[in-house]
C-alpha positions in Angstrom: -0.1 0.1 0.2 1.5 3.3 -1.0 0.4 6.5 1.0 1.0 10.0 -0.9 3.6 11.9 0.5 3.4 16.0 1.2 5.5 18.3 2.8 3.3 20.6 5.3 5.6 23.8 6.1 5.1 27.3 7.6 3.9 28.6 3.3 1.1 25.9 4.1 0.1 27.6 7.7 0.2 30.6 6.2 -1.9 30.1 3.1 -4.6 27.9 5.3 -4.7 31.2 7.7 -5.1 33.6 4.9 -8.3 31.5 3.5 -9.7 31.0 6.9 -9.6 34.9 7.4 -11.0 35.4 4.0 -13.8 32.9 4.9 -14.3 34.5 8.3 -14.7 38.4 7.1 -17.2 37.0 4.4 -19.3 35.0 6.9 -19.2 38.2 9.0 -20.6 40.5 6.1 -23.0 38.1 5.0 -24.7 37.4 8.8 -25.0 41.2 8.8 -27.3 41.2 5.7 -29.1 38.0 6.9 -27.6 35.9 4.3 -25.4 33.5 6.7 -27.1 30.8 4.9 -26.1 31.8 1.8 -22.6 31.7 3.0 -22.9 27.8 4.4 -24.2 26.9 0.5 -21.3 28.7 -1.0 -18.9 27.1 1.3 -20.6 23.7 0.8 -20.4 23.8 -3.2 -16.8 25.1 -2.9 -15.6 21.7 -0.7 -18.0 19.6 -3.3 -15.9 21.2 -6.4 -12.2 20.6 -4.5 -13.3 16.9 -3.6 -15.0 16.5 -7.3 -11.7 18.3 -8.7 -8.9 17.5 -6.9 -9.5 14.1 -4.9 -11.7 12.3 -6.8 -10.3 13.6 -10.5 -13.9 13.2 -12.2 -12.9 15.0 -15.5 -16.2 16.0 -16.9 -18.0 16.7 -13.7 -14.8 18.9 -12.6 -15.1 20.8 -16.1 -19.0 21.2 -15.4 -18.2 22.4 -11.9 -15.5 24.8 -13.1 -17.7 26.1 -15.6 -20.3 26.8 -13.5 -17.9 28.4 -10.5 -16.6 31.1 -13.6 -20.1 32.3 -14.4 -21.2 31.7 -10.7 -18.1 34.0 -9.6 -19.2 37.0 -12.1 -23.2 36.4 -10.5 -21.8 36.9 -6.8 -20.0 40.0 -7.4 -23.2 41.4 -8.8 -25.0 40.4 -6.5 -22.7 41.3 -3.7 -21.2 44.5 -4.7 -22.0 46.3 -1.4 -20.8 43.6 0.8 -17.8 43.4 -1.3 -16.6 47.0 -1.2 -17.6 46.9 2.4 -15.0 43.9 2.7 -12.3 46.1 1.0 -13.3 49.0 2.7 -12.8 47.4 6.4 -9.2 46.0 5.2 -8.4 48.9 3.7 -9.0 51.3 7.0 -7.2 48.4 9.0 -3.8 49.5 7.4 -4.5 53.5 7.1 -4.0 55.9 10.0 -7.5 56.8 11.1 -6.9 60.5 13.3 -10.2 62.0 14.4 -9.4 65.7 13.2 -6.2 64.9 11.8 -4.5 65.9 15.3 -1.4 63.7 14.8 -1.0 64.5 18.7 -4.1 63.3 20.7 -3.5 65.9 23.6 -3.4 68.9 20.5 -5.4 71.8 22.5 -7.4 72.5 19.5 -8.6 68.9 19.4 -9.4 68.9 22.6 -11.5 71.9 23.0 -13.4 70.3 20.0 -13.9 67.0 22.0 -15.1 69.1 24.7 -17.5 71.0 22.4 -19.3 67.6 21.5 -19.3 65.9 25.0 -20.9 68.7 26.9 -23.7 69.1 24.0 -23.9 65.1 24.3 -24.3 65.5 28.4 -26.9 68.1 27.8 -29.0 66.7 25.2 -29.0 63.4 27.2 -30.2 65.1 30.4 -33.2 66.5 28.3 -33.7 63.8 26.1 -32.5 64.9 22.9 -32.2 62.3 20.7 -29.2 63.2 18.3 -27.1 61.2 15.7 -23.2 62.8 15.1 -20.7 61.3 12.8 -17.2 61.8 13.5 -15.8 61.2 10.3 -12.1 59.0 9.4 -10.5 58.7 6.2 -13.4 57.3 4.3 -15.0 59.6 2.1 -18.5 60.7 2.9 -19.6 63.1 0.3 -22.4 60.4 -1.3 -23.5 61.0 3.0 -22.5 65.0 3.1 -24.7 65.2 -0.3 -27.9 64.2 1.4 -28.1 67.0 4.2 -27.2 70.9 4.5 -24.3 71.7 4.0 -22.6 73.4 6.6 -18.7 75.3 7.3 -19.5 76.1 10.9 -16.3 75.5 13.6 -17.8 72.7 16.3 -19.9 74.3 19.5 -21.8 72.6 21.9 -24.6 75.5 21.8 -24.9 74.9 17.7 -25.3 71.0 18.0 -27.9 71.0 20.5 -29.8 74.0 18.2 -29.5 71.5 15.3 -31.1 68.7 17.2 -33.7 70.7 19.0 -36.9 69.1 18.1 -38.9 72.3 16.6 -35.7 73.0 14.1 -35.7 71.6 10.5 -32.2 70.0 10.8 -33.0 68.2 13.8 -33.8 64.9 12.0 -30.7 63.3 10.3 -27.2 63.1 11.5 -25.0 66.0 11.9 -21.0 65.2 10.2 -18.0 66.5 11.6 -14.7 66.3 9.1 -11.1 67.9 9.9 -12.2 69.6 13.0 -15.6 71.3 11.4 -19.1 70.4 10.8 -19.6 70.4 7.5 -23.4 69.1 7.0 -26.9 68.4 9.1 -30.1 66.0 8.6 -28.0 63.5 7.0 -29.3 60.4 5.8 -27.2 57.4 6.6 -27.7 54.0 5.5 -29.3 51.7 7.9 -27.5 48.2 9.1 -29.5 45.4 8.1 -27.7 43.1 10.7 -30.6 40.8 12.4 -28.3 40.8 15.6 -29.2 43.8 16.6 -30.8 44.3 19.7 -34.8 45.2 19.4 -34.2 47.9 21.8 -32.0 50.3 19.6 -33.8 52.3 17.4 -33.6 54.2 14.0 -31.0 56.2 14.6 -28.7 53.1 16.7 -29.3 51.3 13.2 -28.2 54.2 10.8 -25.3 54.7 13.0 -24.3 51.0 12.5 -24.9 51.3 9.1 -22.7 53.6 8.3 -19.7 52.1 10.4 -19.8 48.6 8.3 -19.4 50.8 5.6 -16.9 53.1 6.6 -13.8 53.8 9.4 -16.1 56.9 11.2 -17.0 57.0 14.3 -20.8 57.4 15.5 -22.6 59.1 18.7 -26.0 58.1 19.6 -28.3 60.1 22.1 -31.1 58.1 22.7 -34.6 59.7 22.5 -36.2 57.7 24.7 -33.8 56.5 27.3 -31.4 59.4 27.0 -28.5 57.0 27.2 -25.6 57.6 25.0 -24.1 55.5 22.2 -20.9 55.1 20.7 -20.6 52.8 17.2 -17.3 52.2 15.4 -16.2 48.9 13.2 -19.7 47.9 13.1 -19.8 47.5 17.0 -21.9 49.5 19.0 -22.1 49.9 22.9 -23.8 52.6 25.7 -21.0 54.3 27.3 -21.1 56.5 30.6 -20.5 60.4 30.2 -17.3 60.7 31.6 -15.7 57.9 29.4 -17.0 59.7 26.3 -14.7 62.5 26.1 -11.5 60.0 25.9 -13.5 57.3 23.5 -13.5 59.9 21.3 -10.3 61.3 21.6 -8.1 58.3 21.9 -10.6 56.1 19.5 -8.1 56.4 16.4 -5.0 55.0 18.4 -7.0 52.7 20.2 -8.3 50.9 17.2 -4.7 50.9 15.3 
């Protein structure tokens, strides 16, 4: 009886880890869109194709599977173009240096003052249960988001933020985008997350915050209109935060994510 001799080295370990990482990211993205079953179907098809082509070496069946994969790959790119875009955006954001307000030094006086203005506004809006959604842009281009709202060119100010989200103002419904240390747009429309695992008690603002962080490296702050609680969303994750920790979370989010 002859046994197949093969060598298993460091390169093979790297190869397996890369494939496992890609498959895991694909599963996470598809799970957020409620298509996790489709992922397992694709994975099962790939396993069967590998067995037919490389293990059992069935030429005719293998040729048929090859043709299906060549056509199916194009179809999957068309169907899941948004998820593929999210995947590459996530990969790119992990290799980029994300700096809120483009401040190289987190102790920069101007940056700290801007963060203090945001925290002060959130604290006051939380006490009055005024709903708010604030986007702190990172390196991702948010032009499509900014174009959906009313353009601004204002310094970050707690009073102005509170005035924007006051219920009787025309700009309160939507998101405020802060980029490069300035308030650039208000009443912006954000993409709503399709993640089915989001807790039911989260409202539309929380889902919109998650939706944007799934597609970009932005950080979103949400003040709940129902409970007055403050939440922060980044990298497809959202959690409630205390008012006294909000300052450090905003100021050091870029360095902690690196």
